[in-house]
C-alpha positions as CSV (number, residue, x, y, z in Angstrom):
1,M,-49.6,-42.4,-7.6
2,N,-51.2,-42.1,-11.0
3,R,-54.7,-41.3,-9.6
4,K,-56.5,-39.1,-7.2
5,L,-57.3,-40.2,-3.6
6,R,-60.9,-41.2,-3.2
7,M,-62.8,-39.5,-0.3
8,G,-66.1,-40.4,1.3
9,M,-67.8,-37.7,3.4
10,V,-70.0,-38.1,6.5
11,G,-72.2,-35.0,7.0
12,G,-71.8,-31.8,5.1
13,G,-74.8,-31.9,3.0
14,K,-76.4,-29.0,1.2
15,D,-76.6,-25.8,3.3
16,A,-73.9,-27.1,5.7
17,F,-71.2,-24.5,6.0
18,I,-68.3,-26.6,7.0
19,G,-68.9,-29.5,4.6
20,A,-68.6,-27.1,1.6
21,I,-65.4,-25.7,3.1
22,H,-63.9,-29.2,3.4
23,R,-64.8,-30.0,-0.2
24,I,-63.2,-26.8,-1.5
25,A,-60.1,-27.5,0.5
26,A,-59.9,-31.2,-0.6
27,N,-60.3,-30.3,-4.2
28,M,-57.9,-27.3,-4.3
29,D,-54.8,-29.2,-5.5
30,G,-56.4,-31.9,-7.6
31,L,-55.2,-34.6,-5.4
32,I,-58.5,-35.8,-4.0
33,E,-62.0,-36.5,-5.5
34,L,-65.3,-36.9,-3.6
35,S,-66.4,-40.5,-4.5
36,C,-69.3,-41.1,-2.1
37,G,-71.1,-39.6,0.9
38,A,-73.5,-40.1,3.7
39,L,-74.3,-36.4,3.7
40,S,-77.2,-36.0,6.1
41,I,-79.3,-37.8,8.7
42,N,-82.3,-36.6,6.7
43,P,-82.7,-39.1,3.8
44,E,-84.1,-36.5,1.4
45,V,-81.4,-34.0,2.2
46,A,-78.8,-36.8,1.7
47,K,-80.2,-37.7,-1.7
48,D,-80.5,-34.1,-2.9
49,S,-77.0,-33.4,-1.7
50,G,-75.6,-36.4,-3.6
51,K,-77.3,-35.2,-6.8
52,M,-76.1,-31.6,-6.2
53,L,-72.5,-33.0,-6.0
54,F,-73.0,-35.3,-9.0
55,L,-72.4,-38.5,-6.9
56,P,-73.7,-41.7,-8.3
57,E,-77.0,-42.8,-6.7
58,S,-75.4,-46.1,-5.8
59,R,-72.8,-44.2,-3.7
60,T,-75.1,-41.7,-2.1
61,Y,-75.7,-43.4,1.2
62,L,-78.3,-42.7,3.9
63,T,-76.1,-43.6,6.9
64,Y,-72.4,-43.6,7.6
65,D,-72.4,-47.3,8.6
66,E,-74.0,-48.1,5.2
67,M,-71.4,-46.1,3.5
68,I,-68.4,-47.6,5.3
69,T,-69.7,-51.2,5.1
70,K,-70.5,-51.0,1.3
71,E,-67.3,-49.1,0.5
72,A,-65.2,-51.7,2.3
73,A,-66.8,-54.4,0.2
74,L,-65.9,-52.8,-3.1
75,P,-62.7,-53.8,-5.0
76,A,-59.6,-52.0,-4.0
77,D,-59.4,-50.0,-7.2
78,Q,-62.9,-48.6,-6.6
79,R,-63.4,-48.1,-2.8
80,I,-62.5,-44.9,-1.0
81,D,-59.1,-44.3,0.5
82,F,-60.3,-42.2,3.5
83,V,-63.4,-40.8,5.2
84,T,-63.9,-37.2,6.1
85,I,-66.2,-36.5,9.1
86,V,-67.8,-33.1,9.2
87,T,-70.7,-33.7,11.6
88,P,-71.5,-31.8,14.9
89,N,-69.2,-32.8,17.8
90,F,-71.3,-35.5,19.3
91,A,-71.3,-37.5,16.0
92,H,-67.5,-37.6,15.4
93,F,-66.4,-40.7,17.3
94,A,-68.7,-43.5,16.0
95,P,-68.0,-42.9,12.2
96,A,-64.3,-42.3,12.9
97,M,-63.9,-45.6,14.8
98,M,-65.9,-47.5,12.3
99,A,-63.8,-46.1,9.4
100,L,-60.6,-47.1,11.2
101,D,-62.0,-50.5,11.9
102,N,-62.7,-51.0,8.2
103,G,-59.2,-49.9,7.1
104,F,-60.0,-46.4,6.1
105,H,-57.8,-43.4,6.9
106,V,-59.7,-40.5,8.6
107,V,-59.9,-36.7,8.3
108,I,-62.0,-35.3,11.1
109,E,-63.3,-31.8,11.9
110,K,-62.2,-30.3,15.2
111,P,-62.8,-31.3,18.0
112,I,-61.7,-34.9,17.5
113,A,-64.5,-36.3,19.7
114,F,-67.2,-35.5,22.2
115,T,-65.1,-36.6,25.3
116,S,-61.5,-37.2,26.2
117,D,-62.3,-40.9,26.7
118,E,-63.5,-41.1,23.1
119,A,-60.3,-39.3,21.9
120,K,-58.1,-41.7,23.7
121,Q,-60.0,-44.7,22.2
122,L,-59.3,-43.2,18.7
123,K,-55.6,-42.8,19.6
124,K,-55.4,-46.4,20.6
125,K,-57.2,-47.5,17.4
126,V,-54.9,-45.4,15.2
127,G,-51.9,-47.0,17.0
128,E,-53.3,-50.5,16.4
129,T,-54.2,-50.0,12.8
130,G,-51.3,-47.7,11.7
131,L,-53.8,-45.6,9.7
132,L,-53.6,-41.9,9.3
133,L,-55.9,-39.5,11.2
134,C,-55.8,-35.8,10.3
135,L,-57.5,-33.2,12.4
136,T,-58.5,-29.9,10.7
137,H,-57.0,-27.3,13.0
138,T,-57.1,-24.9,10.1
139,Y,-55.0,-22.1,11.4
140,S,-51.9,-24.2,11.6
141,G,-52.1,-24.4,7.8
142,Y,-51.2,-20.7,7.1
143,P,-47.7,-20.3,5.6
144,L,-46.6,-17.6,8.1
145,V,-47.9,-19.6,11.1
146,K,-45.5,-22.3,9.9
147,Q,-42.8,-19.6,9.5
148,A,-43.4,-18.5,13.1
149,K,-43.1,-22.0,14.3
150,Q,-39.8,-22.6,12.6
151,M,-38.3,-19.3,13.9
152,V,-39.2,-20.2,17.4
153,K,-37.9,-23.7,16.9
154,D,-34.6,-22.4,15.5
155,G,-34.2,-20.3,18.7
156,V,-34.3,-16.9,16.9
157,F,-36.1,-15.3,19.8
158,G,-34.3,-17.1,22.6
159,K,-36.2,-18.8,25.4
160,I,-39.9,-18.1,25.1
161,R,-41.3,-16.1,28.0
162,K,-44.7,-14.8,27.1
163,V,-47.6,-15.9,24.9
164,W,-50.8,-13.9,24.2
165,V,-53.5,-15.5,22.1
166,E,-57.0,-14.2,21.5
167,Y,-60.0,-15.3,19.5
168,P,-62.9,-12.8,19.7
169,Q,-66.1,-13.3,17.7
170,G,-69.4,-11.5,18.0
171,W,-71.9,-13.8,16.3
172,L,-73.5,-15.1,19.5
173,S,-74.1,-11.7,21.1
174,K,-77.8,-12.4,20.9
175,L,-79.7,-15.6,21.8
176,S,-79.4,-16.7,18.2
177,E,-80.0,-20.4,19.0
178,R,-83.6,-19.5,19.7
179,E,-84.0,-17.5,16.6
180,G,-83.6,-20.2,14.0
181,N,-79.8,-20.2,13.6
182,A,-78.9,-23.8,13.2
183,Q,-75.2,-23.3,13.8
184,A,-75.9,-21.5,17.0
185,A,-78.5,-24.2,18.1
186,W,-76.1,-27.1,18.1
187,R,-73.0,-25.3,19.2
188,T,-74.7,-24.0,22.3
189,D,-76.4,-27.4,23.1
190,P,-74.4,-29.4,25.7
191,K,-75.8,-32.6,24.2
192,K,-74.4,-31.9,20.8
193,S,-71.4,-29.6,21.4
194,G,-70.0,-30.9,24.7
195,K,-69.3,-29.4,28.1
196,S,-68.0,-26.1,26.9
197,G,-69.2,-23.5,24.4
198,A,-66.9,-20.7,23.3
199,M,-63.8,-22.4,24.9
200,G,-64.7,-25.7,23.3
201,D,-65.4,-24.2,19.9
202,I,-62.7,-21.5,19.4
203,G,-60.7,-21.5,22.6
204,T,-59.3,-24.9,21.5
205,H,-58.1,-23.3,18.3
206,A,-56.3,-20.6,20.3
207,A,-54.7,-23.1,22.6
208,H,-53.6,-25.3,19.6
209,L,-52.1,-22.3,17.9
210,A,-50.2,-21.3,21.0
211,E,-48.7,-24.8,21.4
212,Y,-48.1,-25.3,17.7
213,I,-46.1,-22.1,17.2
214,T,-44.1,-22.3,20.4
215,G,-43.6,-26.0,20.6
216,L,-44.5,-25.7,24.3
217,K,-47.1,-27.6,26.3
218,I,-49.6,-26.1,28.7
219,T,-49.0,-27.5,32.2
220,Q,-51.2,-25.3,34.4
221,L,-54.1,-22.9,33.9
222,C,-56.5,-20.6,35.7
223,A,-59.8,-20.2,33.9
224,D,-62.8,-17.9,34.2
225,L,-65.8,-18.9,32.0
226,N,-68.9,-16.8,31.6
227,I,-72.3,-17.0,30.2
228,M,-73.0,-13.4,29.1
229,V,-76.2,-13.9,27.2
230,E,-79.1,-14.8,29.6
231,G,-80.7,-18.1,28.9
232,R,-77.7,-19.7,27.2
233,A,-76.6,-23.2,28.4
234,L,-72.9,-23.0,27.7
235,D,-70.1,-20.5,28.2
236,D,-69.9,-17.8,25.5
237,D,-66.9,-16.0,26.9
238,G,-63.8,-16.8,28.8
239,N,-60.3,-15.9,30.0
240,V,-57.5,-18.2,30.8
241,L,-54.1,-17.7,32.4
242,L,-51.5,-20.3,31.2
243,K,-48.2,-21.8,32.4
244,F,-46.1,-23.7,29.9
245,D,-43.6,-26.5,30.4
246,N,-40.5,-24.2,30.0
247,G,-41.8,-21.7,32.6
248,A,-43.3,-19.3,30.1
249,A,-46.6,-17.5,31.1
250,G,-49.6,-16.9,28.8
251,V,-53.0,-15.3,28.5
252,L,-55.8,-16.8,26.3
253,M,-59.0,-15.1,25.6
254,A,-62.0,-16.5,23.6
255,S,-65.3,-14.8,23.3
256,Q,-68.3,-15.2,21.0
257,V,-70.0,-12.1,22.4
258,A,-67.4,-9.6,21.4
259,A,-70.1,-7.6,19.4
260,G,-68.8,-6.5,16.0
261,E,-65.9,-8.9,15.8
262,E,-65.7,-11.5,13.1
263,N,-62.9,-14.1,13.4
264,A,-60.2,-11.9,14.9
265,L,-57.7,-14.7,15.9
266,K,-54.4,-13.1,16.9
267,I,-51.2,-14.4,18.6
268,R,-48.1,-12.7,20.1
269,V,-45.1,-14.6,21.3
270,Y,-42.1,-13.1,23.1
271,G,-38.7,-14.5,23.9
272,E,-35.5,-13.1,25.4
273,K,-34.4,-11.4,22.2
274,G,-37.7,-10.4,20.5
275,G,-41.1,-11.6,19.5
276,L,-43.6,-12.1,16.8
277,E,-47.2,-11.1,16.0
278,W,-49.6,-12.8,13.6
279,A,-53.3,-12.1,13.0
280,Q,-55.7,-14.0,10.8
281,H,-57.2,-10.7,9.5
282,E,-53.9,-10.1,7.8
283,P,-52.5,-13.6,7.4
284,N,-49.9,-12.9,4.8
285,T,-48.0,-10.7,7.3
286,L,-45.8,-11.8,10.1
287,L,-44.5,-8.9,12.3
288,I,-41.1,-9.5,13.9
289,K,-40.1,-7.3,16.9
290,W,-36.5,-7.1,18.2
291,L,-35.1,-5.9,21.6
292,D,-32.2,-4.1,20.0
293,Q,-33.1,-3.3,16.3
294,P,-36.0,-2.1,14.2
295,A,-39.1,-4.3,13.7
296,Q,-39.3,-6.4,10.5
297,I,-42.2,-7.5,8.4
298,L,-42.2,-10.9,6.7
299,R,-44.6,-11.5,3.8
300,A,-45.9,-14.8,2.5
301,G,-45.0,-15.9,-1.0
302,G,-43.9,-19.1,-2.7
303,N,-41.0,-17.2,-4.3
304,Y,-39.6,-16.1,-1.0
305,G,-37.3,-19.1,-0.4
306,D,-34.5,-16.7,0.4
307,R,-36.2,-15.4,3.5
308,L,-38.8,-18.0,4.5
309,S,-38.5,-21.5,5.8
310,S,-39.2,-24.5,3.6
311,Y,-42.3,-25.1,5.7
312,A,-43.7,-21.7,4.8
313,T,-42.9,-21.9,1.1
314,H,-44.2,-25.5,0.8
315,N,-47.5,-24.1,2.0
316,A,-47.5,-20.9,-0.1
317,R,-49.4,-21.3,-3.4
318,T,-48.7,-18.0,-5.1
319,P,-45.9,-15.4,-5.4
320,G,-45.8,-12.7,-2.9
321,G,-48.5,-10.1,-3.1
322,H,-51.3,-12.5,-4.0
323,P,-53.5,-12.9,-0.9
324,E,-53.9,-16.4,0.5
325,G,-56.4,-17.0,3.3
326,Y,-58.7,-19.3,5.2
327,L,-59.5,-21.6,2.3
328,E,-55.9,-22.0,1.3
329,A,-54.9,-22.7,4.8
330,F,-57.6,-25.4,5.0
331,G,-56.4,-26.7,1.7
332,N,-52.9,-27.0,3.0
333,I,-54.1,-29.4,5.7
334,Y,-55.7,-31.6,3.1
335,R,-52.8,-31.2,0.7
336,N,-50.2,-32.4,3.3
337,F,-52.4,-35.2,4.4
338,A,-53.0,-36.3,0.8
339,L,-49.3,-36.1,-0.1
340,T,-48.4,-38.2,3.0
341,L,-51.1,-40.8,2.2
342,S,-50.1,-41.0,-1.4
343,A,-46.4,-41.4,-0.5
344,R,-47.4,-44.2,1.9
345,I,-49.4,-46.0,-0.8
346,D,-46.4,-45.7,-3.1
347,G,-44.1,-47.1,-0.5
348,K,-42.2,-43.8,-0.2
349,K,-41.2,-41.7,2.7
350,P,-43.1,-38.4,3.0
351,S,-41.0,-35.2,3.7
352,A,-41.1,-33.5,7.0
353,E,-43.1,-30.7,5.3
354,M,-45.7,-33.1,4.1
355,L,-46.1,-34.6,7.6
356,D,-46.8,-31.2,9.2
357,F,-50.5,-31.5,9.7
358,P,-52.5,-31.9,13.0
359,G,-53.2,-35.5,14.1
360,V,-54.6,-37.6,16.9
361,E,-52.2,-36.1,19.5
362,D,-53.5,-32.6,18.8
363,G,-57.0,-34.0,19.2
364,I,-56.1,-35.5,22.6
365,R,-54.7,-32.2,23.8
366,G,-57.7,-30.3,22.5
367,M,-60.1,-32.4,24.5
368,A,-57.8,-32.1,27.5
369,F,-57.9,-28.3,27.2
370,I,-61.7,-28.3,27.4
371,D,-61.7,-30.6,30.4
372,N,-59.0,-28.6,32.2
373,V,-60.6,-25.2,31.5
374,V,-64.0,-26.4,32.7
375,A,-62.5,-28.0,35.8
376,S,-60.5,-24.9,36.6
377,A,-63.5,-22.6,36.2
378,Q,-65.5,-24.7,38.6
379,S,-62.7,-24.8,41.2
380,D,-61.8,-22.3,43.9
381,K,-58.1,-23.0,43.5
382,K,-56.1,-20.4,41.6
383,W,-54.0,-22.8,39.5
384,H,-55.2,-26.1,38.1
385,E,-52.7,-28.8,37.2
386,Y,-53.1,-29.7,33.5
387,K,-54.1,-33.3,33.0
388,V,-54.1,-35.1,29.6
């Protein structure tokens, strides 16, 4: 292609945390430009946000349906190529479905929808239209997460036996939703967030990371969900025992009341011959542990093609020693989506490395994780059969 991909954004106006993150990520490689937006349900905020982002007044829309309808009516060389949806959970499905119905590809903030039924409808629509849907499970974008996945896939550690994954945060240790914290307010509201709090918000990231790295699927679980802060409507803490489809066992912990913690996502995976350890607080480091030899440390770097997989180096932007973090991982999701879409527009076949971004199937499994965790927590049975 001899042009940038044109993006329209739903949500993410001024003062919205995740909208700014998406724009930085989309812009990182110069492959995408923000062409229009329906940036807030508040008309004044939508207009002000459009001005702040230097959008033309004619393409600063007040509703997502206005944006999608008017963009679809534009000539092909002017209309957007895809829609990015960065609204709260309850407002994901409708704009995504309308975008697909009007021929636009979709990037959507995790979770894919409000319910599993909505997620399945989106999967059906993606199948009918043949359009791309990218889900921003950010942590799968880190170079050394991709390295870990390839090492497991290549059988370096033998059969996987054990998975530990944890995601502790402390930002909801107080009843912040009643103290003017807008993020806390919607994330702890069942009408806006869904049936689960901490497990729906960050537990799904942990579950996705476990399945992504190992290539295994959760088949059974035993969940304990807790509301630790009195007066809160949704779980803010939880522990889950896992069984995987190869017989491996796992432990998943997610908490938003781990006072003092930030975003301490960490995973350990062990096989017959050794294991690996990766933590988001030190994302450029992958610790490899062996049964019969000293431990090894792998470091991220685009110049380390002699020791890292093509998937890792494809997603590494700088030589070793230059830190790459959350924004770059987010950017990798957008970059791979953009490269895949551009190749499709040009009638070319994208590489396997380009195609390595989360999609609708990841969204289905994320919603299934929420459903199964809640069902297990409400059941007296020890093990709950995982249903998708």
